[in-house]
PDB file of N, CA, C and O in Angstrom:
ATOM      1  N   MET A   1     -10.095  15.898 -29.647  1.00  0.00           N
ATOM      2  CA  MET A   1      -8.865  15.828 -28.877  1.00  0.00           C
ATOM      3  C   MET A   1      -8.292  14.409 -28.992  1.00  0.00           C
ATOM      4  O   MET A   1      -9.036  13.429 -28.982  1.00  0.00           O
ATOM      5  N   ASN A   2      -7.000  14.314 -29.098  1.00  0.00           N
ATOM      6  CA  ASN A   2      -6.319  13.031 -29.223  1.00  0.00           C
ATOM      7  C   ASN A   2      -6.353  12.299 -27.883  1.00  0.00           C
ATOM      8  O   ASN A   2      -6.023  12.886 -26.853  1.00  0.00           O
ATOM      9  N   GLU A   3      -6.746  11.030 -27.885  1.00  0.00           N
ATOM     10  CA  GLU A   3      -6.858  10.248 -26.655  1.00  0.00           C
ATOM     11  C   GLU A   3      -5.504   9.920 -26.033  1.00  0.00           C
ATOM     12  O   GLU A   3      -5.439   9.551 -24.861  1.00  0.00           O
ATOM     13  N   ASP A   4      -4.420  10.048 -26.804  1.00  0.00           N
ATOM     14  CA  ASP A   4      -3.092   9.736 -26.301  1.00  0.00           C
ATOM     15  C   ASP A   4      -2.456  10.901 -25.547  1.00  0.00           C
ATOM     16  O   ASP A   4      -1.377  10.747 -24.974  1.00  0.00           O
ATOM     17  N   LEU A   5      -3.095  12.041 -25.540  1.00  0.00           N
ATOM     18  CA  LEU A   5      -2.531  13.218 -24.885  1.00  0.00           C
ATOM     19  C   LEU A   5      -2.939  13.269 -23.413  1.00  0.00           C
ATOM     20  O   LEU A   5      -3.995  12.772 -23.021  1.00  0.00           O
ATOM     21  N   VAL A   6      -2.082  13.874 -22.623  1.00  0.00           N
ATOM     22  CA  VAL A   6      -2.343  14.074 -21.198  1.00  0.00           C
ATOM     23  C   VAL A   6      -2.495  15.569 -20.976  1.00  0.00           C
ATOM     24  O   VAL A   6      -1.706  16.365 -21.483  1.00  0.00           O
ATOM     25  N   ARG A   7      -3.502  15.940 -20.224  1.00  0.00           N
ATOM     26  CA  ARG A   7      -3.664  17.366 -19.908  1.00  0.00           C
ATOM     27  C   ARG A   7      -2.488  17.844 -19.078  1.00  0.00           C
ATOM     28  O   ARG A   7      -2.025  17.145 -18.176  1.00  0.00           O
ATOM     29  N   MET A   8      -2.014  19.023 -19.382  1.00  0.00           N
ATOM     30  CA  MET A   8      -0.875  19.591 -18.673  1.00  0.00           C
ATOM     31  C   MET A   8      -1.168  19.704 -17.173  1.00  0.00           C
ATOM     32  O   MET A   8      -0.287  19.438 -16.356  1.00  0.00           O
ATOM     33  N   SER A   9      -2.384  20.090 -16.802  1.00  0.00           N
ATOM     34  CA  SER A   9      -2.724  20.228 -15.380  1.00  0.00           C
ATOM     35  C   SER A   9      -2.649  18.884 -14.660  1.00  0.00           C
ATOM     36  O   SER A   9      -2.244  18.829 -13.498  1.00  0.00           O
ATOM     37  N   ALA A  10      -3.034  17.799 -15.336  1.00  0.00           N
ATOM     38  CA  ALA A  10      -2.960  16.467 -14.734  1.00  0.00           C
ATOM     39  C   ALA A  10      -1.505  16.046 -14.547  1.00  0.00           C
ATOM     40  O   ALA A  10      -1.158  15.446 -13.529  1.00  0.00           O
ATOM     41  N   LEU A  11      -0.662  16.355 -15.514  1.00  0.00           N
ATOM     42  CA  LEU A  11       0.754  16.021 -15.420  1.00  0.00           C
ATOM     43  C   LEU A  11       1.429  16.810 -14.296  1.00  0.00           C
ATOM     44  O   LEU A  11       2.206  16.255 -13.520  1.00  0.00           O
ATOM     45  N   VAL A  12       1.130  18.090 -14.215  1.00  0.00           N
ATOM     46  CA  VAL A  12       1.712  18.925 -13.158  1.00  0.00           C
ATOM     47  C   VAL A  12       1.252  18.435 -11.788  1.00  0.00           C
ATOM     48  O   VAL A  12       2.056  18.354 -10.859  1.00  0.00           O
ATOM     49  N   SER A  13      -0.019  18.110 -11.655  1.00  0.00           N
ATOM     50  CA  SER A  13      -0.558  17.604 -10.400  1.00  0.00           C
ATOM     51  C   SER A  13       0.119  16.288 -10.011  1.00  0.00           C
ATOM     52  O   SER A  13       0.493  16.097  -8.854  1.00  0.00           O
ATOM     53  N   TYR A  14       0.271  15.395 -10.970  1.00  0.00           N
ATOM     54  CA  TYR A  14       0.925  14.104 -10.723  1.00  0.00           C
ATOM     55  C   TYR A  14       2.362  14.314 -10.243  1.00  0.00           C
ATOM     56  O   TYR A  14       2.780  13.700  -9.261  1.00  0.00           O
ATOM     57  N   CYS A  15       3.112  15.166 -10.919  1.00  0.00           N
ATOM     58  CA  CYS A  15       4.508  15.433 -10.548  1.00  0.00           C
ATOM     59  C   CYS A  15       4.607  16.050  -9.161  1.00  0.00           C
ATOM     60  O   CYS A  15       5.496  15.699  -8.385  1.00  0.00           O
ATOM     61  N   TYR A  16       3.702  16.964  -8.847  1.00  0.00           N
ATOM     62  CA  TYR A  16       3.670  17.616  -7.531  1.00  0.00           C
ATOM     63  C   TYR A  16       3.439  16.574  -6.436  1.00  0.00           C
ATOM     64  O   TYR A  16       4.154  16.550  -5.433  1.00  0.00           O
ATOM     65  N   ILE A  17       2.454  15.726  -6.631  1.00  0.00           N
ATOM     66  CA  ILE A  17       2.105  14.706  -5.636  1.00  0.00           C
ATOM     67  C   ILE A  17       3.256  13.718  -5.456  1.00  0.00           C
ATOM     68  O   ILE A  17       3.609  13.386  -4.325  1.00  0.00           O
ATOM     69  N   GLN A  18       3.843  13.245  -6.553  1.00  0.00           N
ATOM     70  CA  GLN A  18       4.942  12.280  -6.473  1.00  0.00           C
ATOM     71  C   GLN A  18       6.166  12.900  -5.792  1.00  0.00           C
ATOM     72  O   GLN A  18       6.814  12.253  -4.968  1.00  0.00           O
ATOM     73  N   THR A  19       6.474  14.132  -6.131  1.00  0.00           N
ATOM     74  CA  THR A  19       7.637  14.807  -5.546  1.00  0.00           C
ATOM     75  C   THR A  19       7.499  14.918  -4.034  1.00  0.00           C
ATOM     76  O   THR A  19       8.427  14.578  -3.300  1.00  0.00           O
ATOM     77  N   HIS A  20       6.345  15.394  -3.563  1.00  0.00           N
ATOM     78  CA  HIS A  20       6.155  15.555  -2.123  1.00  0.00           C
ATOM     79  C   HIS A  20       5.972  14.214  -1.420  1.00  0.00           C
ATOM     80  O   HIS A  20       6.388  14.059  -0.272  1.00  0.00           O
ATOM     81  N   GLY A  21       5.366  13.262  -2.083  1.00  0.00           N
ATOM     82  CA  GLY A  21       5.218  11.927  -1.495  1.00  0.00           C
ATOM     83  C   GLY A  21       6.570  11.264  -1.275  1.00  0.00           C
ATOM     84  O   GLY A  21       6.813  10.686  -0.216  1.00  0.00           O
ATOM     85  N   MET A  22       7.449  11.344  -2.265  1.00  0.00           N
ATOM     86  CA  MET A  22       8.767  10.728  -2.138  1.00  0.00           C
ATOM     87  C   MET A  22       9.658  11.507  -1.164  1.00  0.00           C
ATOM     88  O   MET A  22      10.527  10.929  -0.512  1.00  0.00           O
ATOM     89  N   LYS A  23       9.438  12.797  -1.074  1.00  0.00           N
ATOM     90  CA  LYS A  23      10.155  13.611  -0.081  1.00  0.00           C
ATOM     91  C   LYS A  23       9.784  13.141   1.326  1.00  0.00           C
ATOM     92  O   LYS A  23      10.636  13.084   2.212  1.00  0.00           O
ATOM     93  N   PHE A  24       8.515  12.807   1.523  1.00  0.00           N
ATOM     94  CA  PHE A  24       8.061  12.311   2.820  1.00  0.00           C
ATOM     95  C   PHE A  24       8.642  10.921   3.101  1.00  0.00           C
ATOM     96  O   PHE A  24       9.008  10.628   4.240  1.00  0.00           O
ATOM     97  N   VAL A  25       8.729  10.069   2.085  1.00  0.00           N
ATOM     98  CA  VAL A  25       9.336   8.742   2.251  1.00  0.00           C
ATOM     99  C   VAL A  25      10.791   8.897   2.704  1.00  0.00           C
ATOM    100  O   VAL A  25      11.239   8.202   3.616  1.00  0.00           O
ATOM    101  N   LYS A  26      11.516   9.802   2.069  1.00  0.00           N
ATOM    102  CA  LYS A  26      12.914  10.041   2.470  1.00  0.00           C
ATOM    103  C   LYS A  26      13.000  10.508   3.917  1.00  0.00           C
ATOM    104  O   LYS A  26      13.890  10.092   4.658  1.00  0.00           O
ATOM    105  N   GLU A  27      12.077  11.369   4.313  1.00  0.00           N
ATOM    106  CA  GLU A  27      12.059  11.873   5.693  1.00  0.00           C
ATOM    107  C   GLU A  27      11.779  10.732   6.671  1.00  0.00           C
ATOM    108  O   GLU A  27      12.439  10.627   7.705  1.00  0.00           O
ATOM    109  N   LEU A  28      10.808   9.880   6.351  1.00  0.00           N
ATOM    110  CA  LEU A  28      10.513   8.729   7.211  1.00  0.00           C
ATOM    111  C   LEU A  28      11.710   7.786   7.284  1.00  0.00           C
ATOM    112  O   LEU A  28      11.995   7.220   8.340  1.00  0.00           O
ATOM    113  N   SER A  29      12.404   7.619   6.174  1.00  0.00           N
ATOM    114  CA  SER A  29      13.556   6.707   6.120  1.00  0.00           C
ATOM    115  C   SER A  29      14.717   7.173   6.979  1.00  0.00           C
ATOM    116  O   SER A  29      15.564   6.363   7.356  1.00  0.00           O
ATOM    117  N   LYS A  30      14.776   8.447   7.296  1.00  0.00           N
ATOM    118  CA  LYS A  30      15.816   8.958   8.191  1.00  0.00           C
ATOM    119  C   LYS A  30      15.592   8.472   9.622  1.00  0.00           C
ATOM    120  O   LYS A  30      16.538   8.352  10.400  1.00  0.00           O
ATOM    121  N   THR A  31      14.337   8.197   9.960  1.00  0.00           N
ATOM    122  CA  THR A  31      13.968   7.851  11.326  1.00  0.00           C
ATOM    123  C   THR A  31      13.712   6.359  11.517  1.00  0.00           C
ATOM    124  O   THR A  31      14.043   5.798  12.562  1.00  0.00           O
ATOM    125  N   PHE A  32      13.124   5.719  10.511  1.00  0.00           N
ATOM    126  CA  PHE A  32      12.718   4.318  10.632  1.00  0.00           C
ATOM    127  C   PHE A  32      13.526   3.440   9.678  1.00  0.00           C
ATOM    128  O   PHE A  32      13.815   3.834   8.548  1.00  0.00           O
ATOM    129  N   SER A  33      13.884   2.256  10.144  1.00  0.00           N
ATOM    130  CA  SER A  33      14.713   1.359   9.334  1.00  0.00           C
ATOM    131  C   SER A  33      13.950   0.732   8.174  1.00  0.00           C
ATOM    132  O   SER A  33      14.547   0.320   7.179  1.00  0.00           O
ATOM    133  N   LYS A  34      12.637   0.662   8.306  1.00  0.00           N
ATOM    134  CA  LYS A  34      11.825   0.046   7.244  1.00  0.00           C
ATOM    135  C   LYS A  34      10.601   0.913   6.987  1.00  0.00           C
ATOM    136  O   LYS A  34       9.806   1.172   7.890  1.00  0.00           O
ATOM    137  N   VAL A  35      10.460   1.360   5.730  1.00  0.00           N
ATOM    138  CA  VAL A  35       9.301   2.145   5.306  1.00  0.00           C
ATOM    139  C   VAL A  35       8.766   1.510   4.035  1.00  0.00           C
ATOM    140  O   VAL A  35       9.456   1.471   3.016  1.00  0.00           O
ATOM    141  N   ASP A  36       7.541   1.014   4.096  1.00  0.00           N
ATOM    142  CA  ASP A  36       6.903   0.397   2.928  1.00  0.00           C
ATOM    143  C   ASP A  36       5.734   1.250   2.466  1.00  0.00           C
ATOM    144  O   ASP A  36       4.890   1.646   3.270  1.00  0.00           O
ATOM    145  N   LEU A  37       5.686   1.531   1.182  1.00  0.00           N
ATOM    146  CA  LEU A  37       4.518   2.184   0.589  1.00  0.00           C
ATOM    147  C   LEU A  37       3.545   1.077   0.231  1.00  0.00           C
ATOM    148  O   LEU A  37       3.795   0.298  -0.689  1.00  0.00           O
ATOM    149  N   LEU A  38       2.436   1.005   0.955  1.00  0.00           N
ATOM    150  CA  LEU A  38       1.461  -0.065   0.748  1.00  0.00           C
ATOM    151  C   LEU A  38       0.457   0.264  -0.348  1.00  0.00           C
ATOM    152  O   LEU A  38      -0.006  -0.616  -1.074  1.00  0.00           O
ATOM    153  N   GLU A  39       0.130   1.552  -0.452  1.00  0.00           N
ATOM    154  CA  GLU A  39      -0.924   1.945  -1.381  1.00  0.00           C
ATOM    155  C   GLU A  39      -0.778   3.420  -1.720  1.00  0.00           C
ATOM    156  O   GLU A  39      -0.384   4.234  -0.884  1.00  0.00           O
ATOM    157  N   GLN A  40      -1.102   3.743  -2.961  1.00  0.00           N
ATOM    158  CA  GLN A  40      -1.186   5.144  -3.363  1.00  0.00           C
ATOM    159  C   GLN A  40      -2.287   5.289  -4.398  1.00  0.00           C
ATOM    160  O   GLN A  40      -2.349   4.542  -5.375  1.00  0.00           O
ATOM    161  N   CYS A  41      -3.141   6.250  -4.166  1.00  0.00           N
ATOM    162  CA  CYS A  41      -4.207   6.580  -5.108  1.00  0.00           C
ATOM    163  C   CYS A  41      -4.317   8.100  -5.108  1.00  0.00           C
ATOM    164  O   CYS A  41      -4.824   8.690  -4.154  1.00  0.00           O
ATOM    165  N   GLY A  42      -3.841   8.732  -6.176  1.00  0.00           N
ATOM    166  CA  GLY A  42      -3.828  10.191  -6.223  1.00  0.00           C
ATOM    167  C   GLY A  42      -2.931  10.726  -5.129  1.00  0.00           C
ATOM    168  O   GLY A  42      -1.753  10.376  -5.058  1.00  0.00           O
ATOM    169  N   ASP A  43      -3.483  11.576  -4.273  1.00  0.00           N
ATOM    170  CA  ASP A  43      -2.673  12.151  -3.194  1.00  0.00           C
ATOM    171  C   ASP A  43      -2.832  11.399  -1.869  1.00  0.00           C
ATOM    172  O   ASP A  43      -2.439  11.902  -0.816  1.00  0.00           O
ATOM    173  N   TYR A  44      -3.404  10.208  -1.924  1.00  0.00           N
ATOM    174  CA  TYR A  44      -3.544   9.346  -0.745  1.00  0.00           C
ATOM    175  C   TYR A  44      -2.390   8.344  -0.738  1.00  0.00           C
ATOM    176  O   TYR A  44      -2.200   7.598  -1.699  1.00  0.00           O
ATOM    177  N   PHE A  45      -1.630   8.332   0.341  1.00  0.00           N
ATOM    178  CA  PHE A  45      -0.529   7.392   0.514  1.00  0.00           C
ATOM    179  C   PHE A  45      -0.781   6.583   1.775  1.00  0.00           C
ATOM    180  O   PHE A  45      -1.239   7.123   2.782  1.00  0.00           O
ATOM    181  N   LYS A  46      -0.484   5.293   1.725  1.00  0.00           N
ATOM    182  CA  LYS A  46      -0.584   4.449   2.908  1.00  0.00           C
ATOM    183  C   LYS A  46       0.766   3.761   3.100  1.00  0.00           C
ATOM    184  O   LYS A  46       1.246   3.044   2.221  1.00  0.00           O
ATOM    185  N   PHE A  47       1.371   3.995   4.275  1.00  0.00           N
ATOM    186  CA  PHE A  47       2.692   3.467   4.581  1.00  0.00           C
ATOM    187  C   PHE A  47       2.632   2.495   5.739  1.00  0.00           C
ATOM    188  O   PHE A  47       1.714   2.531   6.558  1.00  0.00           O
ATOM    189  N   ASN A  48       3.612   1.638   5.793  1.00  0.00           N
ATOM    190  CA  ASN A  48       3.855   0.794   6.959  1.00  0.00           C
ATOM    191  C   ASN A  48       5.288   1.077   7.392  1.00  0.00           C
ATOM    192  O   ASN A  48       6.214   0.965   6.589  1.00  0.00           O
ATOM    193  N   VAL A  49       5.472   1.441   8.646  1.00  0.00           N
ATOM    194  CA  VAL A  49       6.817   1.695   9.157  1.00  0.00           C
ATOM    195  C   VAL A  49       7.095   0.781  10.342  1.00  0.00           C
ATOM    196  O   VAL A  49       6.200   0.465  11.126  1.00  0.00           O
ATOM    197  N   ALA A  50       8.349   0.365  10.458  1.00  0.00           N
ATOM    198  CA  ALA A  50       8.783  -0.425  11.606  1.00  0.00           C
ATOM    199  C   ALA A  50       9.147   0.562  12.714  1.00  0.00           C
ATOM    200  O   ALA A  50      10.199   1.198  12.660  1.00  0.00           O
ATOM    201  N   CYS A  51       8.293   0.685  13.698  1.00  0.00           N
ATOM    202  CA  CYS A  51       8.474   1.714  14.738  1.00  0.00           C
ATOM    203  C   CYS A  51       9.603   1.410  15.702  1.00  0.00           C
ATOM    204  O   CYS A  51      10.079   2.311  16.392  1.00  0.00           O
ATOM    205  N   GLU A  52      10.040   0.170  15.767  1.00  0.00           N
ATOM    206  CA  GLU A  52      11.095  -0.244  16.677  1.00  0.00           C
ATOM    207  C   GLU A  52      10.752   0.187  18.098  1.00  0.00           C
ATOM    208  O   GLU A  52       9.759  -0.293  18.645  1.00  0.00           O
ATOM    209  N   ASN A  53      11.518   1.056  18.709  1.00  0.00           N
ATOM    210  CA  ASN A  53      11.277   1.467  20.101  1.00  0.00           C
ATOM    211  C   ASN A  53      10.548   2.794  20.202  1.00  0.00           C
ATOM    212  O   ASN A  53      10.555   3.423  21.260  1.00  0.00           O
ATOM    213  N   ARG A  54       9.923   3.227  19.126  1.00  0.00           N
ATOM    214  CA  ARG A  54       9.252   4.535  19.128  1.00  0.00           C
ATOM    215  C   ARG A  54       7.753   4.350  19.377  1.00  0.00           C
ATOM    216  O   ARG A  54       7.163   3.340  18.995  1.00  0.00           O
ATOM    217  N   THR A  55       7.162   5.342  20.021  1.00  0.00           N
ATOM    218  CA  THR A  55       5.741   5.278  20.340  1.00  0.00           C
ATOM    219  C   THR A  55       4.909   5.879  19.207  1.00  0.00           C
ATOM    220  O   THR A  55       5.430   6.548  18.315  1.00  0.00           O
ATOM    221  N   ILE A  56       3.619   5.625  19.269  1.00  0.00           N
ATOM    222  CA  ILE A  56       2.705   6.222  18.294  1.00  0.00           C
ATOM    223  C   ILE A  56       2.684   7.747  18.467  1.00  0.00           C
ATOM    224  O   ILE A  56       2.504   8.484  17.498  1.00  0.00           O
ATOM    225  N   GLY A  57       2.870   8.208  19.701  1.00  0.00           N
ATOM    226  CA  GLY A  57       2.954   9.643  19.970  1.00  0.00           C
ATOM    227  C   GLY A  57       4.153  10.277  19.276  1.00  0.00           C
ATOM    228  O   GLY A  57       4.071  11.402  18.784  1.00  0.00           O
ATOM    229  N   PHE A  58       5.262   9.552  19.239  1.00  0.00           N
ATOM    230  CA  PHE A  58       6.455  10.039  18.542  1.00  0.00           C
ATOM    231  C   PHE A  58       6.134  10.254  17.066  1.00  0.00           C
ATOM    232  O   PHE A  58       6.516  11.268  16.481  1.00  0.00           O
ATOM    233  N   LEU A  59       5.427   9.290  16.467  1.00  0.00           N
ATOM    234  CA  LEU A  59       5.076   9.389  15.049  1.00  0.00           C
ATOM    235  C   LEU A  59       4.138  10.563  14.791  1.00  0.00           C
ATOM    236  O   LEU A  59       4.306  11.281  13.805  1.00  0.00           O
ATOM    237  N   PHE A  60       3.157  10.768  15.663  1.00  0.00           N
ATOM    238  CA  PHE A  60       2.277  11.938  15.536  1.00  0.00           C
ATOM    239  C   PHE A  60       3.094  13.225  15.581  1.00  0.00           C
ATOM    240  O   PHE A  60       2.892  14.122  14.763  1.00  0.00           O
ATOM    241  N   GLY A  61       4.010  13.313  16.531  1.00  0.00           N
ATOM    242  CA  GLY A  61       4.852  14.499  16.662  1.00  0.00           C
ATOM    243  C   GLY A  61       5.720  14.734  15.442  1.00  0.00           C
ATOM    244  O   GLY A  61       5.880  15.869  14.995  1.00  0.00           O
ATOM    245  N   LEU A  62       6.281  13.660  14.902  1.00  0.00           N
ATOM    246  CA  LEU A  62       7.114  13.760  13.708  1.00  0.00           C
ATOM    247  C   LEU A  62       6.315  14.309  12.532  1.00  0.00           C
ATOM    248  O   LEU A  62       6.763  15.226  11.845  1.00  0.00           O
ATOM    249  N   ILE A  63       5.138  13.747  12.305  1.00  0.00           N
ATOM    250  CA  ILE A  63       4.319  14.193  11.167  1.00  0.00           C
ATOM    251  C   ILE A  63       3.845  15.624  11.384  1.00  0.00           C
ATOM    252  O   ILE A  63       3.869  16.426  10.451  1.00  0.00           O
ATOM    253  N   GLU A  64       3.418  15.956  12.592  1.00  0.00           N
ATOM    254  CA  GLU A  64       2.984  17.333  12.866  1.00  0.00           C
ATOM    255  C   GLU A  64       4.103  18.332  12.604  1.00  0.00           C
ATOM    256  O   GLU A  64       3.857  19.417  12.076  1.00  0.00           O
ATOM    257  N   SER A  65       5.327  17.975  12.969  1.00  0.00           N
ATOM    258  CA  SER A  65       6.451  18.891  12.787  1.00  0.00           C
ATOM    259  C   SER A  65       6.828  19.060  11.317  1.00  0.00           C
ATOM    260  O   SER A  65       7.433  20.066  10.948  1.00  0.00           O
ATOM    261  N   LYS A  66       6.480  18.097  10.485  1.00  0.00           N
ATOM    262  CA  LYS A  66       6.828  18.135   9.057  1.00  0.00           C
ATOM    263  C   LYS A  66       5.633  18.434   8.160  1.00  0.00           C
ATOM    264  O   LYS A  66       5.771  18.495   6.938  1.00  0.00           O
ATOM    265  N   LYS A  67       4.467  18.621   8.759  1.00  0.00           N
ATOM    266  CA  LYS A  67       3.211  18.749   8.018  1.00  0.00           C
ATOM    267  C   LYS A  67       3.250  19.857   6.959  1.00  0.00           C
ATOM    268  O   LYS A  67       2.909  19.603   5.803  1.00  0.00           O
ATOM    269  N   GLN A  68       3.642  21.037   7.311  1.00  0.00           N
ATOM    270  CA  GLN A  68       3.680  22.148   6.347  1.00  0.00           C
ATOM    271  C   GLN A  68       4.762  21.932   5.308  1.00  0.00           C
ATOM    272  O   GLN A  68       4.519  22.083   4.111  1.00  0.00           O
ATOM    273  N   GLU A  69       5.946  21.582   5.757  1.00  0.00           N
ATOM    274  CA  GLU A  69       7.077  21.369   4.847  1.00  0.00           C
ATOM    275  C   GLU A  69       6.782  20.291   3.808  1.00  0.00           C
ATOM    276  O   GLU A  69       7.164  20.427   2.646  1.00  0.00           O
ATOM    277  N   MET A  70       6.101  19.216   4.225  1.00  0.00           N
ATOM    278  CA  MET A  70       5.813  18.088   3.337  1.00  0.00           C
ATOM    279  C   MET A  70       4.480  18.227   2.594  1.00  0.00           C
ATOM    280  O   MET A  70       4.097  17.343   1.827  1.00  0.00           O
ATOM    281  N   LYS A  71       3.776  19.345   2.826  1.00  0.00           N
ATOM    282  CA  LYS A  71       2.489  19.618   2.164  1.00  0.00           C
ATOM    283  C   LYS A  71       1.443  18.555   2.499  1.00  0.00           C
ATOM    284  O   LYS A  71       0.677  18.134   1.633  1.00  0.00           O
ATOM    285  N   ILE A  72       1.416  18.127   3.761  1.00  0.00           N
ATOM    286  CA  ILE A  72       0.450  17.123   4.217  1.00  0.00           C
ATOM    287  C   ILE A  72      -0.802  17.848   4.675  1.00  0.00           C
ATOM    288  O   ILE A  72      -0.748  18.691   5.571  1.00  0.00           O
ATOM    289  N   GLN A  73      -1.938  17.518   4.056  1.00  0.00           N
ATOM    290  CA  GLN A  73      -3.202  18.158   4.430  1.00  0.00           C
ATOM    291  C   GLN A  73      -3.924  17.370   5.516  1.00  0.00           C
ATOM    292  O   GLN A  73      -4.443  17.949   6.470  1.00  0.00           O
ATOM    293  N   GLU A  74      -3.955  16.060   5.367  1.00  0.00           N
ATOM    294  CA  GLU A  74      -4.623  15.192   6.337  1.00  0.00           C
ATOM    295  C   GLU A  74      -3.784  13.941   6.523  1.00  0.00           C
ATOM    296  O   GLU A  74      -3.078  13.511   5.612  1.00  0.00           O
ATOM    297  N   TYR A  75      -3.868  13.363   7.715  1.00  0.00           N
ATOM    298  CA  TYR A  75      -3.192  12.091   7.949  1.00  0.00           C
ATOM    299  C   TYR A  75      -3.874  11.349   9.080  1.00  0.00           C
ATOM    300  O   TYR A  75      -4.589  11.938   9.891  1.00  0.00           O
ATOM    301  N   GLY A  76      -3.647  10.079   9.120  1.00  0.00           N
ATOM    302  CA  GLY A  76      -4.125   9.236  10.195  1.00  0.00           C
ATOM    303  C   GLY A  76      -3.063   8.215  10.515  1.00  0.00           C
ATOM    304  O   GLY A  76      -2.263   7.853   9.652  1.00  0.00           O
ATOM    305  N   ILE A  77      -3.047   7.749  11.744  1.00  0.00           N
ATOM    306  CA  ILE A  77      -2.072   6.763  12.181  1.00  0.00           C
ATOM    307  C   ILE A  77      -2.807   5.666  12.908  1.00  0.00           C
ATOM    308  O   ILE A  77      -3.662   5.940  13.751  1.00  0.00           O
ATOM    309  N   CYS A  78      -2.487   4.429  12.595  1.00  0.00           N
ATOM    310  CA  CYS A  78      -3.027   3.309  13.375  1.00  0.00           C
ATOM    311  C   CYS A  78      -1.894   2.394  13.776  1.00  0.00           C
ATOM    312  O   CYS A  78      -0.873   2.288  13.095  1.00  0.00           O
ATOM    313  N   GLN A  79      -2.099   1.751  14.877  1.00  0.00           N
ATOM    314  CA  GLN A  79      -1.102   0.860  15.429  1.00  0.00           C
ATOM    315  C   GLN A  79      -1.702  -0.524  15.497  1.00  0.00           C
ATOM    316  O   GLN A  79      -2.824  -0.699  15.973  1.00  0.00           O
ATOM    317  N   THR A  80      -0.962  -1.506  15.026  1.00  0.00           N
ATOM    318  CA  THR A  80      -1.429  -2.888  15.056  1.00  0.00           C
ATOM    319  C   THR A  80      -1.489  -3.372  16.494  1.00  0.00           C
ATOM    320  O   THR A  80      -0.545  -3.201  17.265  1.00  0.00           O
ATOM    321  N   SER A  81      -2.608  -3.974  16.836  1.00  0.00           N
ATOM    322  CA  SER A  81      -2.792  -4.512  18.183  1.00  0.00           C
ATOM    323  C   SER A  81      -2.129  -5.885  18.274  1.00  0.00           C
ATOM    324  O   SER A  81      -2.064  -6.617  17.286  1.00  0.00           O
ATOM    325  N   LEU A  82      -1.647  -6.221  19.445  1.00  0.00           N
ATOM    326  CA  LEU A  82      -1.061  -7.541  19.662  1.00  0.00           C
ATOM    327  C   LEU A  82      -2.116  -8.574  20.061  1.00  0.00           C
ATOM    328  O   LEU A  82      -1.812  -9.763  20.166  1.00  0.00           O
ATOM    329  N   GLU A  83      -3.339  -8.130  20.283  1.00  0.00           N
ATOM    330  CA  GLU A  83      -4.413  -9.048  20.681  1.00  0.00           C
ATOM    331  C   GLU A  83      -4.944  -9.805  19.516  1.00  0.00           C
ATOM    332  O   GLU A  83      -5.852 -10.621  19.672  1.00  0.00           O
TER     333      GLU A  83
END
């Protein structure tokens, strides 16, 4: 097999992940003024959002409401402490 070739399944998987990941970024951008993609490895995305006057509960609710539509299987949220 030629080393320069990409398996079709890997390409399809990559396109699927990128499409849904960027769809989620657009959704976050509708709500938050600043959305930074800090890290991505495969289907793992790590974002930083400027919550402004929104609570962590608001963010949980937002993600839960979009979970199926955005094809999110797992997520976690952390909030920076001021201490």
